[in-house]
Backbone and ligand atoms as CSV (ligand in chain L), in Angstrom:
chain,resi,resn,atom,element,x,y,z
A,1,UNK,N,N,13.145,4.249,-13.959
A,1,UNK,CA,C,13.348,2.935,-13.259
A,1,UNK,C,C,13.916,3.117,-11.825
A,2,UNK,N,N,14.931,3.928,-11.751
A,2,UNK,CA,C,15.502,4.171,-10.374
A,2,UNK,C,C,14.483,4.783,-9.427
A,3,UNK,N,N,13.726,5.774,-9.976
A,3,UNK,CA,C,12.664,6.364,-9.162
A,3,UNK,C,C,11.613,5.453,-8.641
A,4,UNK,N,N,11.124,4.534,-9.581
A,4,UNK,CA,C,10.160,3.555,-9.201
A,4,UNK,C,C,10.619,2.571,-8.206
A,5,UNK,N,N,11.953,2.229,-8.385
A,5,UNK,CA,C,12.594,1.268,-7.468
A,5,UNK,C,C,12.736,1.910,-6.017
A,6,UNK,N,N,13.003,3.224,-5.997
A,6,UNK,CA,C,13.105,3.946,-4.773
A,6,UNK,C,C,11.804,4.022,-4.045
A,7,UNK,N,N,10.750,4.220,-4.776
A,7,UNK,CA,C,9.373,4.240,-4.230
A,7,UNK,C,C,9.058,2.806,-3.599
A,8,UNK,N,N,9.422,1.780,-4.387
A,8,UNK,CA,C,9.184,0.426,-3.882
A,8,UNK,C,C,10.006,0.142,-2.570
A,9,UNK,N,N,11.281,0.571,-2.612
A,9,UNK,CA,C,12.096,0.432,-1.448
A,9,UNK,C,C,11.553,1.126,-0.216
A,10,UNK,N,N,11.103,2.369,-0.420
A,10,UNK,CA,C,10.418,3.107,0.622
A,10,UNK,C,C,9.160,2.568,1.162
A,11,UNK,N,N,8.419,1.986,0.213
A,11,UNK,CA,C,7.110,1.254,0.645
A,11,UNK,C,C,7.434,0.022,1.465
A,12,UNK,N,N,8.537,-0.649,1.028
A,12,UNK,CA,C,8.971,-1.855,1.874
A,12,UNK,C,C,9.406,-1.517,3.282
A,13,UNK,N,N,10.084,-0.380,3.391
A,13,UNK,CA,C,10.555,0.059,4.689
A,13,UNK,C,C,9.315,0.366,5.632
A,14,UNK,N,N,8.409,1.131,5.082
A,14,UNK,CA,C,7.178,1.574,5.798
A,14,UNK,C,C,6.418,0.290,6.189
A,15,UNK,N,N,6.285,-0.624,5.169
A,15,UNK,CA,C,5.508,-1.823,5.342
A,15,UNK,C,C,6.114,-2.710,6.466
A,16,UNK,N,N,7.434,-2.789,6.446
A,16,UNK,CA,C,8.152,-3.613,7.500
A,16,UNK,C,C,7.738,-3.129,8.894
A,17,UNK,N,N,7.735,-1.796,9.052
A,17,UNK,CA,C,7.432,-1.218,10.344
A,17,UNK,C,C,5.911,-1.393,10.694
A,18,UNK,N,N,5.124,-1.359,9.676
A,18,UNK,CA,C,3.722,-1.511,9.828
A,18,UNK,C,C,3.371,-2.894,10.351
A,19,UNK,N,N,4.035,-3.859,9.762
A,19,UNK,CA,C,3.833,-5.300,10.158
A,19,UNK,C,C,4.268,-5.472,11.578
A,20,UNK,N,N,5.442,-4.821,11.927
A,20,UNK,CA,C,5.932,-4.971,13.292
A,20,UNK,C,C,5.007,-4.210,14.274
A,21,UNK,N,N,4.418,-3.061,13.855
A,21,UNK,CA,C,3.478,-2.350,14.592
A,21,UNK,C,C,2.258,-3.248,15.030
A,22,UNK,N,N,1.782,-3.939,13.979
A,22,UNK,CA,C,0.596,-4.843,14.208
A,22,UNK,C,C,1.013,-6.047,15.070
A,23,UNK,N,N,2.245,-6.508,14.917
A,23,UNK,CA,C,2.839,-7.631,15.618
A,23,UNK,C,C,2.805,-7.246,17.146
A,24,UNK,N,N,3.172,-5.980,17.415
A,24,UNK,CA,C,3.174,-5.507,18.788
A,24,UNK,C,C,1.814,-5.246,19.367
A,25,UNK,N,N,0.929,-4.624,18.511
A,25,UNK,CA,C,-0.311,-4.147,19.040
A,25,UNK,C,C,-1.502,-5.067,18.877
A,26,UNK,N,N,-1.318,-6.241,18.189
A,26,UNK,CA,C,-2.468,-7.099,18.076
A,26,UNK,C,C,-2.846,-7.707,19.455
A,27,UNK,N,N,-4.102,-7.786,19.712
A,27,UNK,CA,C,-4.566,-8.353,21.063
A,27,UNK,C,C,-5.740,-9.317,20.834
A,28,UNK,N,N,-6.098,-9.831,21.885
A,28,UNK,CA,C,-7.340,-10.765,21.765
A,28,UNK,C,C,-6.996,-12.244,21.768
A,29,UNK,N,N,-8.154,-13.022,21.513
A,29,UNK,CA,C,-7.956,-14.453,21.641
A,29,UNK,C,C,-7.003,-15.106,20.608
A,30,UNK,N,N,-6.875,-14.440,19.469
A,30,UNK,CA,C,-5.971,-14.987,18.447
A,30,UNK,C,C,-4.579,-14.462,18.548
A,31,UNK,N,N,-4.290,-13.867,19.627
A,31,UNK,CA,C,-2.925,-13.188,19.737
A,31,UNK,C,C,-1.792,-14.053,19.386
A,32,UNK,N,N,-1.708,-15.254,19.969
A,32,UNK,CA,C,-0.505,-16.055,19.772
A,32,UNK,C,C,-0.216,-16.392,18.298
A,33,UNK,N,N,-1.348,-16.787,17.560
A,33,UNK,CA,C,-1.213,-17.235,16.226
A,33,UNK,C,C,-0.858,-15.949,15.248
A,34,UNK,N,N,-1.614,-14.905,15.502
A,34,UNK,CA,C,-1.409,-13.757,14.605
A,34,UNK,C,C,-0.084,-13.037,14.839
A,35,UNK,N,N,0.292,-12.908,16.269
A,35,UNK,CA,C,1.526,-12.375,16.588
A,35,UNK,C,C,2.760,-13.078,15.870
A,36,UNK,N,N,2.632,-14.366,15.857
A,36,UNK,CA,C,3.695,-15.207,15.240
A,36,UNK,C,C,3.689,-15.022,13.697
A,37,UNK,N,N,2.522,-14.992,13.112
A,37,UNK,CA,C,2.348,-14.886,11.635
A,37,UNK,C,C,2.911,-13.527,11.163
A,38,UNK,N,N,2.532,-12.497,11.990
A,38,UNK,CA,C,3.067,-11.207,11.524
A,38,UNK,C,C,4.533,-11.092,11.574
A,39,UNK,N,N,5.163,-11.777,12.536
A,39,UNK,CA,C,6.608,-11.778,12.646
A,39,UNK,C,C,7.222,-12.479,11.425
A,40,UNK,N,N,6.572,-13.622,11.006
A,40,UNK,CA,C,7.023,-14.311,9.762
A,40,UNK,C,C,6.923,-13.335,8.591
A,41,UNK,N,N,5.883,-12.512,8.528
A,41,UNK,CA,C,5.617,-11.554,7.380
A,41,UNK,C,C,6.758,-10.508,7.347
A,42,UNK,N,N,7.074,-9.867,8.568
A,42,UNK,CA,C,8.060,-8.832,8.476
A,42,UNK,C,C,9.470,-9.406,8.259
A,43,UNK,N,N,9.688,-10.610,8.669
A,43,UNK,CA,C,11.004,-11.275,8.400
A,43,UNK,C,C,11.130,-11.563,6.941
A,44,UNK,N,N,10.005,-11.724,6.278
A,44,UNK,CA,C,10.040,-11.902,4.858
A,44,UNK,C,C,10.324,-10.678,4.008
A,45,UNK,N,N,9.928,-9.570,4.573
A,45,UNK,CA,C,10.185,-8.320,3.901
A,45,UNK,C,C,11.594,-7.808,4.018
A,46,UNK,N,N,12.293,-8.141,5.161
A,46,UNK,CA,C,13.598,-7.558,5.427
A,46,UNK,C,C,14.629,-7.831,4.332
A,47,UNK,N,N,14.751,-9.145,3.872
A,47,UNK,CA,C,15.757,-9.371,2.716
A,47,UNK,C,C,15.342,-8.695,1.508
A,48,UNK,N,N,14.065,-8.483,1.293
A,48,UNK,CA,C,13.654,-7.793,0.042
A,48,UNK,C,C,14.136,-6.313,0.077
A,49,UNK,N,N,14.149,-5.702,1.296
A,49,UNK,CA,C,14.596,-4.268,1.419
A,49,UNK,C,C,16.104,-4.204,0.958
A,50,UNK,N,N,16.863,-5.110,1.451
A,50,UNK,CA,C,18.319,-5.140,1.185
A,50,UNK,C,C,18.510,-5.442,-0.364
A,51,UNK,N,N,17.731,-6.364,-0.903
A,51,UNK,CA,C,17.960,-6.739,-2.361
A,51,UNK,C,C,17.522,-5.517,-3.237
A,52,UNK,N,N,16.503,-4.810,-2.923
A,52,UNK,CA,C,16.127,-3.722,-3.802
A,52,UNK,C,C,17.039,-2.570,-3.644
A,53,UNK,N,N,17.574,-2.276,-2.442
A,53,UNK,CA,C,18.607,-1.272,-2.249
A,53,UNK,C,C,19.920,-1.593,-3.143
A,54,UNK,N,N,20.264,-2.890,-3.071
A,54,UNK,CA,C,21.422,-3.215,-3.872
A,54,UNK,C,C,21.217,-3.367,-5.372
A,55,UNK,N,N,19.977,-3.698,-5.676
A,55,UNK,CA,C,19.596,-3.683,-7.098
A,55,UNK,C,C,19.746,-2.234,-7.669
A,56,UNK,N,N,19.290,-1.283,-6.935
A,56,UNK,CA,C,19.390,0.097,-7.357
A,56,UNK,C,C,20.847,0.504,-7.554
A,57,UNK,N,N,21.774,0.047,-6.673
A,57,UNK,CA,C,23.151,0.341,-6.815
A,57,UNK,C,C,23.738,-0.374,-8.092
A,58,UNK,N,N,23.224,-1.566,-8.290
A,58,UNK,CA,C,23.766,-2.364,-9.408
A,58,UNK,C,C,23.362,-1.759,-10.781
A,59,UNK,N,N,22.273,-1.045,-10.833
A,59,UNK,CA,C,21.947,-0.253,-12.080
A,59,UNK,C,C,22.421,1.240,-12.090
A,60,UNK,N,N,23.464,1.411,-11.233
A,60,UNK,CA,C,24.120,2.721,-11.092
A,60,UNK,C,C,23.218,3.800,-10.611
A,61,UNK,N,N,22.290,3.478,-9.727
A,61,UNK,CA,C,21.430,4.415,-9.145
A,61,UNK,C,C,21.796,4.656,-7.672
A,62,UNK,N,N,21.030,5.488,-6.967
A,62,UNK,CA,C,21.274,5.741,-5.606
A,62,UNK,C,C,20.031,5.386,-4.830
A,63,UNK,N,N,20.171,4.382,-3.889
A,63,UNK,CA,C,18.949,4.033,-3.061
A,63,UNK,C,C,18.723,5.140,-2.059
A,64,UNK,N,N,17.493,5.530,-1.782
A,64,UNK,CA,C,17.172,6.393,-0.728
A,64,UNK,C,C,17.510,5.623,0.601
A,65,UNK,N,N,17.970,6.387,1.636
A,65,UNK,CA,C,18.538,5.555,2.678
A,65,UNK,C,C,18.419,6.237,4.076
A,66,UNK,N,N,17.493,7.182,4.169
A,66,UNK,CA,C,17.120,7.669,5.530
A,66,UNK,C,C,15.703,7.873,5.703
A,67,UNK,N,N,15.269,7.886,7.051
A,67,UNK,CA,C,13.844,7.895,7.293
A,67,UNK,C,C,13.088,9.014,6.604
A,68,UNK,N,N,13.713,10.158,6.569
A,68,UNK,CA,C,12.975,11.329,5.932
A,68,UNK,C,C,12.635,11.000,4.471
A,69,UNK,N,N,13.676,10.446,3.745
A,69,UNK,CA,C,13.479,10.139,2.343
A,69,UNK,C,C,12.543,8.965,2.158
A,70,UNK,N,N,12.552,8.019,3.087
A,70,UNK,CA,C,11.621,6.877,2.948
A,70,UNK,C,C,10.218,7.336,3.107
A,71,UNK,N,N,9.945,8.198,4.049
A,71,UNK,CA,C,8.616,8.741,4.272
A,71,UNK,C,C,8.148,9.635,3.132
A,72,UNK,N,N,9.075,10.379,2.560
A,72,UNK,CA,C,8.746,11.194,1.410
A,72,UNK,C,C,8.330,10.430,0.193
A,73,UNK,N,N,8.944,9.296,0.009
A,73,UNK,CA,C,8.724,8.463,-1.157
A,73,UNK,C,C,7.687,7.374,-1.059
A,74,UNK,N,N,7.466,7.022,0.189
A,74,UNK,CA,C,6.540,5.808,0.357
A,74,UNK,C,C,5.128,6.163,-0.011
A,75,UNK,N,N,4.380,5.177,-0.608
A,75,UNK,CA,C,2.938,5.380,-0.810
A,75,UNK,C,C,2.093,4.579,0.177
A,76,UNK,N,N,2.602,3.584,0.737
A,76,UNK,CA,C,1.934,2.764,1.784
A,76,UNK,C,C,1.720,3.601,2.969
A,77,UNK,N,N,0.505,3.676,3.492
A,77,UNK,CA,C,0.171,4.469,4.696
A,77,UNK,C,C,0.690,3.771,6.012
A,78,UNK,N,N,1.180,4.583,6.921
A,78,UNK,CA,C,1.690,4.005,8.141
A,78,UNK,C,C,0.476,3.640,9.002
A,79,UNK,N,N,0.633,2.791,10.046
A,79,UNK,CA,C,-0.474,2.471,10.871
A,79,UNK,C,C,-0.314,3.206,12.239
A,80,UNK,N,N,-1.425,3.334,12.954
A,80,UNK,CA,C,-1.373,3.987,14.225
A,80,UNK,C,C,-0.829,2.997,15.226
A,81,UNK,N,N,-0.255,3.456,16.361
A,81,UNK,CA,C,0.136,2.598,17.434
A,81,UNK,C,C,-0.974,2.323,18.407
A,82,UNK,N,N,-1.963,1.647,17.951
A,82,UNK,CA,C,-3.282,1.422,18.868
A,82,UNK,C,C,-3.480,-0.082,18.926
A,83,UNK,N,N,-3.852,-0.588,20.152
A,83,UNK,CA,C,-4.233,-1.979,20.238
A,83,UNK,C,C,-5.355,-2.294,19.316
A,84,UNK,N,N,-5.252,-3.453,18.680
A,84,UNK,CA,C,-6.220,-3.876,17.703
A,84,UNK,C,C,-6.512,-5.342,17.809
A,85,UNK,N,N,-7.794,-5.602,18.233
A,85,UNK,CA,C,-8.155,-7.002,18.366
A,85,UNK,C,C,-9.054,-7.538,17.149
A,86,UNK,N,N,-9.184,-6.670,16.141
A,86,UNK,CA,C,-9.986,-7.050,14.991
A,86,UNK,C,C,-9.089,-7.564,13.977
A,87,UNK,N,N,-8.817,-8.961,14.119
A,87,UNK,CA,C,-7.818,-9.605,13.262
A,87,UNK,C,C,-8.220,-9.546,11.746
A,88,UNK,N,N,-9.481,-9.627,11.473
A,88,UNK,CA,C,-9.976,-9.598,10.143
A,88,UNK,C,C,-9.624,-8.221,9.484
A,89,UNK,N,N,-9.764,-7.172,10.208
A,89,UNK,CA,C,-9.460,-5.884,9.768
A,89,UNK,C,C,-7.923,-5.714,9.538
A,90,UNK,N,N,-7.099,-6.278,10.432
A,90,UNK,CA,C,-5.630,-6.266,10.172
A,90,UNK,C,C,-5.319,-6.937,8.860
A,91,UNK,N,N,-5.853,-8.026,8.575
A,91,UNK,CA,C,-5.503,-8.785,7.403
A,91,UNK,C,C,-6.111,-8.150,6.133
A,92,UNK,N,N,-7.222,-7.474,6.297
A,92,UNK,CA,C,-7.709,-6.677,5.134
A,92,UNK,C,C,-6.727,-5.527,4.732
A,93,UNK,N,N,-6.256,-4.888,5.719
A,93,UNK,CA,C,-5.379,-3.705,5.457
A,93,UNK,C,C,-4.083,-4.329,4.822
A,94,UNK,N,N,-3.548,-5.420,5.433
A,94,UNK,CA,C,-2.365,-5.975,4.930
A,94,UNK,C,C,-2.601,-6.515,3.452
A,95,UNK,N,N,-3.653,-7.106,3.255
A,95,UNK,CA,C,-3.976,-7.645,1.869
A,95,UNK,C,C,-3.865,-6.470,0.838
A,96,UNK,N,N,-4.459,-5.336,1.153
A,96,UNK,CA,C,-4.404,-4.230,0.204
A,96,UNK,C,C,-2.953,-3.741,0.064
A,97,UNK,N,N,-2.225,-3.702,1.075
A,97,UNK,CA,C,-0.764,-3.312,0.975
A,97,UNK,C,C,0.107,-4.369,0.144
A,98,UNK,N,N,-0.239,-5.619,0.281
A,98,UNK,CA,C,0.520,-6.609,-0.462
A,98,UNK,C,C,0.093,-6.484,-1.933
A,99,UNK,N,N,-1.202,-6.130,-2.218
A,99,UNK,CA,C,-1.643,-5.925,-3.573
A,99,UNK,C,C,-0.970,-4.650,-4.185
A,100,UNK,N,N,-0.812,-3.629,-3.412
A,100,UNK,CA,C,-0.104,-2.470,-3.840
A,100,UNK,C,C,1.332,-2.774,-4.175
A,101,UNK,N,N,1.967,-3.565,-3.350
A,101,UNK,CA,C,3.414,-4.044,-3.648
A,101,UNK,C,C,3.447,-4.820,-4.905
A,102,UNK,N,N,2.477,-5.729,-5.046
A,102,UNK,CA,C,2.439,-6.571,-6.296
A,102,UNK,C,C,2.214,-5.737,-7.564
A,103,UNK,N,N,1.370,-4.763,-7.474
A,103,UNK,CA,C,1.130,-3.825,-8.678
A,103,UNK,C,C,2.437,-3.076,-9.006
A,104,UNK,N,N,3.136,-2.631,-7.965
A,104,UNK,CA,C,4.298,-1.850,-8.124
A,104,UNK,C,C,5.385,-2.751,-8.841
A,105,UNK,N,N,5.538,-4.008,-8.328
A,105,UNK,CA,C,6.543,-4.955,-8.937
A,105,UNK,C,C,6.231,-5.278,-10.319
A,106,UNK,N,N,4.917,-5.418,-10.610
A,106,UNK,CA,C,4.460,-5.755,-12.042
A,106,UNK,C,C,4.765,-4.556,-12.940
A,107,UNK,N,N,4.486,-3.398,-12.408
A,107,UNK,CA,C,4.743,-2.146,-13.220
A,107,UNK,C,C,6.220,-2.035,-13.521
A,108,UNK,N,N,7.099,-2.249,-12.586
A,108,UNK,CA,C,8.554,-2.196,-12.772
A,108,UNK,C,C,9.005,-3.273,-13.757
A,109,UNK,N,N,8.489,-4.473,-13.641
A,109,UNK,CA,C,8.795,-5.524,-14.498
A,109,UNK,C,C,8.466,-5.164,-15.931
A,110,UNK,N,N,7.278,-4.635,-16.088
A,110,UNK,CA,C,6.832,-4.224,-17.520
A,110,UNK,C,C,7.796,-3.251,-18.115
A,111,UNK,N,N,8.188,-2.191,-17.295
A,111,UNK,CA,C,9.205,-1.243,-17.740
A,111,UNK,C,C,10.516,-1.875,-18.126
A,112,UNK,N,N,10.929,-2.804,-17.219
A,112,UNK,CA,C,12.191,-3.442,-17.367
A,112,UNK,C,C,12.204,-4.316,-18.681
A,113,UNK,N,N,11.129,-5.009,-18.911
A,113,UNK,CA,C,10.922,-5.873,-20.050
A,113,UNK,C,C,11.008,-5.001,-21.444
A,114,UNK,N,N,10.438,-3.817,-21.320
A,114,UNK,CA,C,10.490,-2.894,-22.416
A,114,UNK,C,C,11.904,-2.577,-22.847
A,115,UNK,N,N,12.832,-2.502,-21.832
A,115,UNK,CA,C,14.176,-2.109,-22.017
A,115,UNK,C,C,15.138,-3.312,-22.061
A,116,UNK,N,N,14.602,-4.447,-22.168
A,116,UNK,CA,C,15.487,-5.748,-22.057
A,116,UNK,C,C,16.392,-5.726,-20.787
A,117,UNK,N,N,15.802,-5.127,-19.705
A,117,UNK,CA,C,16.656,-5.155,-18.485
A,117,UNK,C,C,16.288,-6.405,-17.707
A,118,UNK,N,N,17.146,-7.460,-18.052
A,118,UNK,CA,C,16.809,-8.752,-17.453
A,118,UNK,C,C,17.012,-8.795,-15.954
A,119,UNK,N,N,17.975,-8.088,-15.444
A,119,UNK,CA,C,18.352,-8.094,-14.002
A,119,UNK,C,C,17.190,-7.633,-13.255
A,120,UNK,N,N,16.698,-6.391,-13.559
A,120,UNK,CA,C,15.506,-5.814,-12.861
A,120,UNK,C,C,14.308,-6.761,-12.964
A,121,UNK,N,N,14.078,-7.188,-14.217
A,121,UNK,CA,C,12.924,-8.107,-14.473
A,121,UNK,C,C,12.923,-9.309,-13.605
A,122,UNK,N,N,14.122,-9.959,-13.540
A,122,UNK,CA,C,14.204,-11.204,-12.729
A,122,UNK,C,C,14.062,-10.922,-11.261
A,123,UNK,N,N,14.526,-9.756,-10.757
A,123,UNK,CA,C,14.294,-9.422,-9.390
A,123,UNK,C,C,12.746,-9.163,-9.133
A,124,UNK,N,N,12.077,-8.581,-10.023
A,124,UNK,CA,C,10.707,-8.418,-9.920
A,124,UNK,C,C,9.870,-9.739,-9.895
A,125,UNK,N,N,10.395,-10.740,-10.709
A,125,UNK,CA,C,9.705,-11.998,-10.711
A,125,UNK,C,C,9.629,-12.650,-9.258
A,126,UNK,N,N,10.698,-12.510,-8.504
A,126,UNK,CA,C,10.772,-13.123,-7.175
A,126,UNK,C,C,9.698,-12.352,-6.309
A,127,UNK,N,N,9.685,-11.102,-6.392
A,127,UNK,CA,C,8.678,-10.339,-5.591
A,127,UNK,C,C,7.258,-10.630,-5.958
A,128,UNK,N,N,7.042,-10.746,-7.242
A,128,UNK,CA,C,5.705,-11.054,-7.752
A,128,UNK,C,C,5.221,-12.404,-7.247
A,129,UNK,N,N,6.146,-13.368,-7.268
A,129,UNK,CA,C,5.773,-14.675,-6.756
A,129,UNK,C,C,5.432,-14.700,-5.222
A,130,UNK,N,N,6.322,-13.937,-4.522
A,130,UNK,CA,C,6.137,-13.899,-3.052
A,130,UNK,C,C,4.886,-13.190,-2.655
A,131,UNK,N,N,4.547,-12.001,-3.271
A,131,UNK,CA,C,3.373,-11.211,-2.897
A,131,UNK,C,C,2.083,-11.984,-3.347
A,132,UNK,N,N,2.119,-12.644,-4.500
A,132,UNK,CA,C,0.912,-13.359,-4.983
A,132,UNK,C,C,0.647,-14.470,-3.975
A,133,UNK,N,N,1.671,-15.102,-3.463
A,133,UNK,CA,C,1.429,-16.216,-2.536
A,133,UNK,C,C,0.814,-15.770,-1.226
A,134,UNK,N,N,1.331,-14.634,-0.689
A,134,UNK,CA,C,0.802,-14.115,0.591
A,134,UNK,C,C,-0.617,-13.625,0.355
A,135,UNK,N,N,-0.886,-12.944,-0.778
A,135,UNK,CA,C,-2.261,-12.556,-1.025
A,135,UNK,C,C,-3.219,-13.715,-1.126
A,136,UNK,N,N,-2.780,-14.780,-1.718
A,136,UNK,CA,C,-3.613,-16.014,-1.784
A,136,UNK,C,C,-3.848,-16.590,-0.399
A,137,UNK,N,N,-2.830,-16.600,0.471
A,137,UNK,CA,C,-2.984,-17.239,1.811
A,137,UNK,C,C,-3.870,-16.330,2.588
A,138,UNK,N,N,-3.800,-14.929,2.550
A,138,UNK,CA,C,-4.660,-14.132,3.267
A,138,UNK,C,C,-6.063,-14.351,2.819
A,139,UNK,N,N,-6.303,-14.498,1.548
A,139,UNK,CA,C,-7.658,-14.759,1.006
A,139,UNK,C,C,-8.206,-16.025,1.514
A,140,UNK,N,N,-7.383,-17.044,1.603
A,140,UNK,CA,C,-7.842,-18.382,2.140
A,140,UNK,C,C,-8.239,-18.223,3.571
A,141,UNK,N,N,-7.455,-17.463,4.330
A,141,UNK,CA,C,-7.725,-17.320,5.794
A,141,UNK,C,C,-9.048,-16.454,6.008
A,142,UNK,N,N,-9.406,-15.644,5.033
A,142,UNK,CA,C,-10.540,-14.727,5.170
A,142,UNK,C,C,-11.889,-15.406,4.744
A,143,UNK,N,N,-11.849,-16.638,4.228
A,143,UNK,CA,C,-13.075,-17.229,3.743
A,143,UNK,C,C,-13.928,-17.805,4.853
L,1,LIG,FE,FE,8.458,-10.129,18.460
């Protein structure tokens, strides 16, 4: 459980920076809208990072806490620092990352439920709700 939560924590750190990377490097006619949307997304990830770190402490584990460890544990791929005006592509990449986070949260919830670990399970419920909503919104925008 602790290991899986640390992978999720590391994924969230990488994903936070990936969203900010796209926020900085998005270009083109849709800049204003997408730039703002990406900021909203990374601001949504920030409190989740803190919650998962503290959840690991609450179950008497040790959250990974430096960049070297985050990169060693993360499964989400970092993005290049290149200007990108293909908004559809940006959201395709992000949708896959949100799906990855959703799968991780569901996996952890299933483990927690097996062990009657209500605290971890409840924390995963929040993430599952949040990622499902973003995935749905990106899908709507891509139609
Ligand atoms: Fe900004």
